N, C-alpha and C positions, 0 to 999 in steps of 0.2 A: 504494501500499498505505499503511497506516497505521502513523504514529509509535507507537501506544501496543503497549506490550510483548506477548508471546506468553501465553496464559492457563496459568496455573502444569498445571493439569489435563491441558493436553495434551501425548499422547504423541507423538512423532516420526514416527508413521504417519498416512498418507492417508485417510481415509476413501471409501468410494465415493462418486464423482462424477459418476452417471449416466453419460454416454457423452462420450468423447473425441471431441470436432469439430476436433479440429488436426490429427488422422490420417485416413488413408482417403480414396478417391474421393470427388472434393468434391460431384459431381453425386448419385451415389448416396448419400452422408449427406445431402444437402438435402433430395429427394423422400422417404428416409425418415424424415425431420423433419418434412416440411412436412405430410403427407399425416394423421398426429394431429390436428394442428393445423387443418387443413381439416375435419376429421369432428366437432372441437372447434366448430367455427361455426356447421357443419348443425345439429347439436343444441341449440346454443342458440337455434338461431332458431324449429327446432322444439318447443322448451321452451315460449316467448314465444307462441308461434302459439297450441298449444294451449291455456294458461293464458286466453287472452281467448276463445277458444271457450268453455270453461266459463263464463266470468262472461258474455259473450253470452247463451249458452242457457238459461242457468239462473235469469240475476238482470236481461236483460233491456236495451234501449238504453242506457238515463240511468244504468246500471251500468259498461258496457261504454265507455261516453264517459268515465266518471269515472275509470275503468282509464287511458284516455287521457291524461288528464290526469295525471294522476299519473306513469304511465311517461313522461311527456315530460321532467317533473321531474327525476326519478331518470336517466333518459339523461343529461341535462348535469352530473350528480354523479359518475356513474361514468366519464363520457368526462373528466372534470379530472381525476379522480385515478388513470382508466388510464396516464396519462403518467408516473406517477410509477411503476406497475408495471412500466412498461417502460423505465424508469429502474434498476430493482432485478433486471432482465434484464442488461442492459447491466453495472452493476457486478458484480453476480455471474458473470458470463460471463468480465471481464477477469481475476478472482481464479480462477477455475476454469483459464484458461488457462495461467495463471504456477503450476499448482498447488499454489497456497497457499491450503488448506482451513482455517487460522486466519483468512483475513479470509474467506472465502465464507460463516464464521457471524458475524461479525461483523456485515457487510452484514446479512446473515438476519436479526438479533437488532434489528438496529437499523431495518430496514424492518419487520418486524412489530409493532415499539412504536411505530412512526410512527403506521401505519396502524392501530393500537388506538386510540390518541388520538384520532385524528382522527377515527375512526366513532364513539368516545363523544361527542366535542364536537357534531358534526352532527347526531348522533341529538338531543341536546339544542336545538338551534338549529330541527330541522325538526320537533320536536314543536311546538313554539313558532308557528313562522315558514310551518308550512302553510296554514292560513286565510289571511294576508295573500298568501303567492307565489298561491294559487290566487284569492283575489280579483281581483290586478294581471293573472292570464291570461284574467280576462272568462269564467271559470267560468260556463255556463249554472248559474239558483239553484235547480233539478232534482237538479242534479249536487253540489251543492257540498255538502250531508252525506257521501255517498258517496265521494266524491273524497278528502276531509277523514280520513276514516277508514281507507281504503284506506292512503293519502300516510303517515299516523302510524305506523300498521305497518310500511311499509318502512323509517321512518326506524329504529323501533326497533331493527332489525334490521342496518344499517350496520355496526356494527362487526364483525360475523360476515361482513357480505355484502365488505366491504372487502379481511378476510384472504382469502375464496373467491378474487378475484379475483387477490389478490399471491402464494399460493400457487404455482399455475403459470406465474407469472413466474419465482418464485425454481427450479423444477424446471427450466424450459425453460433457464434461465442454467447450470445444471450439467448440461446436454443429455441430458435425459429428456422426451420429448414424450408418451411414452406414459400415463404417470400421471395427466395431467390431461385427457385423454381418457377414461379411465377413471371418474374424477372427474367427468366432465360426465353421463355414463353413472347415474351414481350420482344424479347431481342432479334429472334429467329424470326417472328409475323414481319417486324419493321425492315428485316435485313431481306427477306423473300420476295414483300412488294417493292422495295426501292432499288434492290442490286441492278434486276434486266433495265431496270427503267432508267437506272445512270448509267450503266455500261453503255446501254444505246446513245446518250445523250454524251457522254464524255469521253467514253473510251474506256482504257483499264484503270484511270483513276477515279472513275464513277464507280469501281468495286470498293475503293477506300474510302470516298466520303459514304456509300451506303454502309460501312463498317462504322464509321464515325455517329451517321443517326443513327442505327440501333444501339450502337451504345446510348447515345443519347438521352434514347427511349427508354433504356433500362433503366439508367443511373433516375431519372426521372420517376417512373414508376415507383422506383425503391424510397427514394425521400419522400413522396406523396406518403406510401406507405408507413413508414416509421412516423410521420408527423401526425397525422390522422389517425395514428392506434399509442402516438405517446409513446413511444417505444424508448428503453432508457438511454439509448445512443443519440436520442435529440438532442440537436444543440439550439439554444435559443437566447437570445437578449446576450447575457453577458456572458453566458456558455461559448458565446460564439470566438470568444479571445481566444479559447484553448486549442483553434486552428492552427495556433501560431506554437510548434513544438517546443517544450523545454526540457532540458536532458535528460530530466529526472525520467520519464517517460518517451521519449528516443531512445533512451540506452538500452532498456530492456526488449525495444524494437528490433534495434542493429545486433543485439547481441544474442537474440535467438534467431532473427531472419537470417544472420549471415551465414550460419552453420545450414538451414536449411536449403538457401539458392546455393552455395557453391556444392551439395548433395546433389541437387538439379542440373548444375552444369557436370559434373563428374559422371552422370549418368547420361547425360545427353553425350560429352563425348568418349563416353564407354560405346558406348551405342554404335555415330560414327566410325570409330574403331572397326567393330567388331564388320559392320558394313564394308569398311576395306577389305578384310579376309574375304568376305564373302564375294566380294568384284572379282576373285582370281578363282572361282572354282566355274566362273559362265556366264553367259546369260540366261541360260535355264534354271540356275539355281537362284541366280538375283531375281529372275521372274517368282519362282519358288516362293521364296523368303519373302517378295513382297505380298505376294498373295494371302500367303498364311496371317502374315502381319498384322493384316487387315480384320483376317477373322479374331488375333489374340487381342486387337483392340479392346473387341467386346468383354474377352476374359478378363482384363485390367480393371474393368468399372467397379467391379462389387466389392473390390477391396481399395480401389481410391473411395469410394462412397461411404462404406463400414469404416473405415478409417478416419473420414472426417468427422463421421458420427462419434465416434472412440474418440476422437481429440477431444472436441467438444463437452463430450459428456465426463471425460476424466478430471478435465481442466476444472468445471465446474465442482466437482466435488471434491479433489485435492482444495481446491479455495475455501469449499466448505468443511474441510475436514472431515470428511466422509472416505477414511480410508477402507473401509468394510468395503465399498462399493467398486473400486478400485479393481479386484482380481476378477470380480462378476463379469465388468465390464470387459476387459480385456479376453477373458475366456468365451463368453456372450459373443464378443464379435469374430471372434476366430470361428465361434462354431457356426454363425451367421455367413461368416464366408465360406467355410467348407461346404454349406450346402449350395449358396447360390453358385459357386464358381465350378465346384464340381459339378452339380447339371449341365452346367454351360460345356463344361470342357467332356463330359461325354457325350453331349449332342452333337457338338463340333466331330469330334472323333469318329462318331459312328457314319455322319454325313459328309466326312471331311472333302471325300472327290466331288460329289455333286454342289459343294460351297464353292470347294476351289476352280467348279468350272464356270462360276459367276464370274471369274476375272480373268480367266484363262480360255485360249480355243481349246476347244473338246477333243483333239485330237494333242494336245501338246504333253511333252514329256515333264515337264515341271510340274504338273497334276500331279504325278507319281512321288517327283523328290518332293512336291510339298506335304505332302499323306503321311512320306518318310519323317521328315521333320517335325511333323506334330505329333507322329505316336510315338517321338523319343521326347519330346518338350513338352507338350499340350499339360500333362499333370503338373508339371513344377510352375504355374501360374497357382496351384491349390498353396504351393509352400510360400510365394512370396507374396500372396496374398495372407498368410499368416505372419511374415516378417513385415509387412505394412500394416497389421493393425498395432504388433507389439510395437514397434518403433512409434508410430504416433501415441500410446498411451504414454511411453518412458519421457516422449519429448514435452508431453503434457505438462510437467514436472520442472521444464527446463534441460535435460539431460539431451544435450546435441552432441557433444565430442565423438561417445562412443559408435553411435551410429551411423554417422559418416566415415569411422575407420572402417565399419564395418563394410560401409559402400563402398569404398576407396578397395579394399585388400579383394573383396567377391568379384567384384563388378568389373573392375579394371586389372590388377596386380594377378588375382585369378585365373580370370578368364581369357588376359593375353598368353599365361604361361600356358596354360593347354592349349590353347588354340593355336598359336606359334609354334611351340616344342612337340605335339601329338602330330603336327600337319601329316609331316613324312612320314610318318605309319600309318595314320588311320583316315587320312585326307579330309575331306568336309565332315568326316565325323566327330572329325577332335575341335571343330568350331562348334558342335552340336551338343558334344560333351561340355565345353567349355560354359556353356547355358545351364545344362543342369547342375555342375560345379558350383557354379555362381547361385542357384538358387537353394543348394543343402547347407552350403557353408552359413550364405546372408540368414536363414531361419533360424538355424540352431546358433546361430553367436546370438542371434536377437533372445531367441530365448534363454540363452544362457545369460546375457545380461539382467533379461527381465527376473529371472530367477535370485542370481547371484551379486547380480550389481548393486550398486551403491546410488542410484539414482533415487530411492525412494526416501534417501538421508541428508540429500544434499538439499539448502535451499529453491524452494521454487524460483520463480524470473523475478516476481517480487518481492520476494522477502516469505515465501509461502513456510509455511511448517513442513516439517519430515515427519514419516511415518512414525506411530509409536512404536516404543522398545518392544521387542520381539514380534512384530507382524512384517516378519520377511518373508520374501518368498513367496511360492503358489499358494492359495488358498486348497 
């Protein structure tokens, strides 16, 4: 909790704080919280796919390739900043669990102010640096001009885009998972309506303008929702001064957000490196991996959604001192993920060849290669989901470094060691073995740290309490 005095305008009455995640049945609460988050992931995937379809169909291959280059850069930007949004969920969750609505608003103000400032700086740097970055990526000459135009429009929209990323995290911190789903639906509807019209009128820049309008509509909806319901993150009158971040509240955001942002970068670098190894196996293997990767995207969604629910729920319970609910939250999240991801793995494995045929020609040898890859690795997404949920739990008390070390060792060092050293003996199967080794090591490392690590004893990100003596380990 901050040492700064309470606001003079604050009445001794709590504003609505979303949903109280420290009460009620754990499993039922987790499912109710995770399902809207899962639908958010689905809608976001649909949104990106539809935008790519419009660009490809209306402007051609060069524009689609240019969009892909720009989107890859923006993915790195958003992945880095996403760590700070996750940190905001944890900090707001701790304060909401303590019923400290004053601290909820202070963290909200600092977060929004920090994201706006970051967005403005990145917009300026992005406008200036776009041609240089695209050149470093060896963007084809034919795609340089449209990629530059598309990227620059995206950069100008960064202040709005980053706030649109942050607001759902703040809402989840106070226990509201439904409003982010509605905001995503608004974003999708505006994007679908405006994207073809603006592409027709402006070319590829129209796709960026359509994304900006969709984000603005989403932000507007969320703000109207927050103020009409008088939620705890609503800033009014003197509270608006909190948008100027003070160091006491900016520091924990940076302290928590930076390791999570680095984790996203490490994962992205690892993925790009592994794609470099896969590229050596020939076009059929590359096509097979690309096709099965589309299906694996759905396997990852349950873990992301449940991990988000576990993070918010654990943060509130830690803030409230309800350590008796933490193990149930973690185990409940793992059980839900096991069912949801397990069913999807089974269905995709049973119908993997027809599903791969949606992306590949019927007689393509890549279909059999893709089926082979999925048979070896499909089940690992269940393990990776367990790792995601356990990591979300320990991060909720401010434990960031061991999950980052785990990721670096298992996703970078181990992957490349097996993939490179094993290739002369096993060929492409060495690459798939490296993915499996990453899943196994990451999962057991996460579980071992959860069981024997000292993450419970450490102070939380805002000086939270440690676990009561004797309550160490899994229940």
